Backbone bond lengths (Angstrom), bond angles and torsions (degrees), N, CA, C in turn:
res aa  C-N    CA-C-N  psi(-1)  N-CA   C-N-CA  omega(-1)  CA-C   N-CA-C  phi
1 M - - - 1.430 - - 1.525 109.61 -
2 L 1.306 116.01 -37.63 1.463 118.39 177.20 1.525 110.96 -65.44
3 E 1.333 116.53 -42.36 1.466 120.43 179.89 1.523 112.07 -61.76
4 N 1.325 116.15 -32.87 1.466 120.57 -179.11 1.531 112.70 -94.50
5 K 1.324 115.47 8.47 1.465 122.21 178.00 1.532 112.38 55.86
6 I 1.308 115.40 41.62 1.458 121.32 175.64 1.520 107.81 -92.48
7 E 1.315 115.72 121.58 1.464 119.58 -179.38 1.524 109.59 -74.48
8 F 1.324 115.32 140.38 1.457 120.40 177.23 1.520 108.72 -157.87
9 K 1.295 113.87 161.13 1.462 121.26 172.33 1.517 106.14 -120.31
10 K 1.312 115.55 150.58 1.458 118.62 178.34 1.519 109.60 -130.41
11 F 1.310 113.00 150.26 1.451 120.70 177.83 1.518 106.71 -139.89
12 V 1.314 116.81 126.31 1.461 121.94 179.37 1.521 107.76 -108.49
13 F 1.324 115.09 127.24 1.461 117.53 178.03 1.520 110.36 -137.13
14 D 1.316 113.72 156.86 1.461 121.66 179.29 1.523 109.03 -100.90
15 E 1.312 115.47 144.36 1.456 120.93 177.18 1.523 107.69 -128.73
16 T 1.301 116.00 134.30 1.456 121.87 173.19 1.518 106.96 -128.30
17 R 1.332 115.01 128.55 1.462 118.36 178.35 1.519 109.53 -139.01
18 I 1.293 114.42 153.71 1.456 121.40 179.89 1.523 107.44 -110.22
19 V 1.331 115.81 127.77 1.461 122.08 -179.78 1.519 108.23 -119.40
20 E 1.324 116.01 125.33 1.456 120.69 176.58 1.523 107.62 -107.29
21 R 1.330 116.02 131.18 1.462 121.32 -179.57 1.529 109.91 -130.48
22 K 1.313 114.65 138.94 1.467 120.03 170.64 1.527 107.35 -67.40
23 R 1.296 116.80 159.35 1.475 121.41 -176.34 1.526 111.49 -52.80
24 E 1.333 117.43 -48.98 1.459 120.58 -177.18 1.530 111.32 -64.19
25 E 1.336 117.35 -38.87 1.466 120.98 176.75 1.529 111.00 -63.81
26 A 1.327 116.14 -39.49 1.465 120.77 179.75 1.534 110.77 -64.58
27 I 1.314 116.06 -39.61 1.464 120.53 178.76 1.524 110.34 -65.12
28 E 1.326 116.72 -46.68 1.468 120.88 179.02 1.523 111.04 -62.68
29 N 1.330 117.18 -39.15 1.461 121.33 178.73 1.524 110.83 -64.25
30 A 1.322 116.67 -42.70 1.467 120.68 178.45 1.525 110.72 -63.57
31 L 1.331 116.40 -43.67 1.465 120.37 178.89 1.522 111.38 -62.00
32 W 1.333 116.52 -40.67 1.464 120.77 179.70 1.533 110.38 -62.91
33 H 1.342 116.62 -47.12 1.463 120.23 -179.22 1.535 111.41 -63.68
34 L 1.301 116.75 -41.17 1.459 119.88 177.86 1.523 110.54 -62.98
35 D 1.339 116.87 -45.54 1.464 121.41 179.72 1.528 111.08 -61.13
36 M 1.329 117.50 -41.60 1.466 121.41 179.73 1.534 111.74 -63.30
37 N 1.326 115.58 -21.70 1.462 120.28 178.45 1.527 112.14 -103.85
38 G 1.333 115.99 17.46 1.457 120.31 174.26 1.511 115.68 79.50
39 V 1.326 117.80 14.73 1.459 121.14 -179.57 1.528 108.54 -104.76
40 K 1.312 116.21 120.23 1.465 121.06 177.92 1.526 107.69 -94.34
41 A 1.320 115.63 105.24 1.466 120.72 -176.83 1.522 110.08 -105.83
42 N 1.302 115.24 152.95 1.453 122.75 176.88 1.529 108.35 -87.54
43 K 1.316 116.82 129.60 1.467 120.83 -177.69 1.527 111.72 -57.78
44 D 1.326 117.72 -38.43 1.465 120.40 179.80 1.528 111.85 -64.64
45 E 1.329 116.84 -34.44 1.467 119.94 176.96 1.528 110.55 -66.23
46 I 1.317 116.49 -40.48 1.472 120.07 179.05 1.523 109.98 -67.31
47 K 1.321 117.32 -38.87 1.473 120.71 178.73 1.529 111.12 -57.54
48 A 1.317 117.22 -32.35 1.464 120.58 179.79 1.529 111.90 -66.00
49 F 1.334 116.87 -26.38 1.459 121.05 179.93 1.522 112.56 -87.82
50 V 1.324 117.20 -33.00 1.464 121.31 -176.08 1.524 107.95 -97.55
51 K 1.318 115.64 102.45 1.464 120.82 -173.29 1.530 113.54 -88.76
52 S 1.352 117.15 -24.33 1.466 119.57 -175.39 1.532 109.07 -156.72
53 D 1.322 116.23 -175.34 1.460 120.46 173.67 1.528 108.10 -59.52
54 I 1.334 116.12 154.81 1.462 118.53 -177.81 1.530 111.27 -130.38
55 T 1.303 113.97 157.12 1.459 122.33 172.07 1.517 106.73 -124.88
56 E 1.336 115.49 123.90 1.467 121.06 179.92 1.514 109.77 -110.05
57 I 1.304 116.21 142.87 1.463 121.46 168.86 1.518 106.01 -108.66
58 I 1.330 115.18 115.42 1.460 121.43 -176.36 1.520 108.29 -107.74
59 K 1.331 115.45 122.26 1.459 121.12 179.22 1.527 109.23 -114.00
60 S 1.325 116.19 132.63 1.457 121.22 -178.50 1.521 109.74 -135.11
61 K 1.314 114.58 152.69 1.455 121.58 171.34 1.528 105.26 -118.48
62 I 1.321 116.03 124.51 1.463 121.04 -173.75 1.519 109.26 -121.21
63 K 1.342 114.72 132.84 1.452 119.55 176.12 1.523 107.45 -107.10
64 L 1.319 115.40 119.97 1.461 122.27 179.64 1.517 108.84 -101.91
65 L 1.325 116.08 124.46 1.461 121.06 176.98 1.517 108.20 -106.42
66 I 1.315 116.27 132.06 1.452 122.05 178.93 1.513 108.14 -116.55
67 L 1.332 115.71 119.53 1.469 120.54 -178.60 1.515 110.36 -94.37
């Protein structure tokens, strides 16, 4: 955008959120993420890792561009 002389403003902000998932939801979420990254996982193998409901703290840094 700078090379093409396109004016823009940017704002960088942090986001923190808490996600609570039931055990089965957590397993499905893990399988989905693995599949999206080309990893074919066995559901029973994932079940061995996820013992109960989970609470995740997800932290992100987001850059917002305004044209």
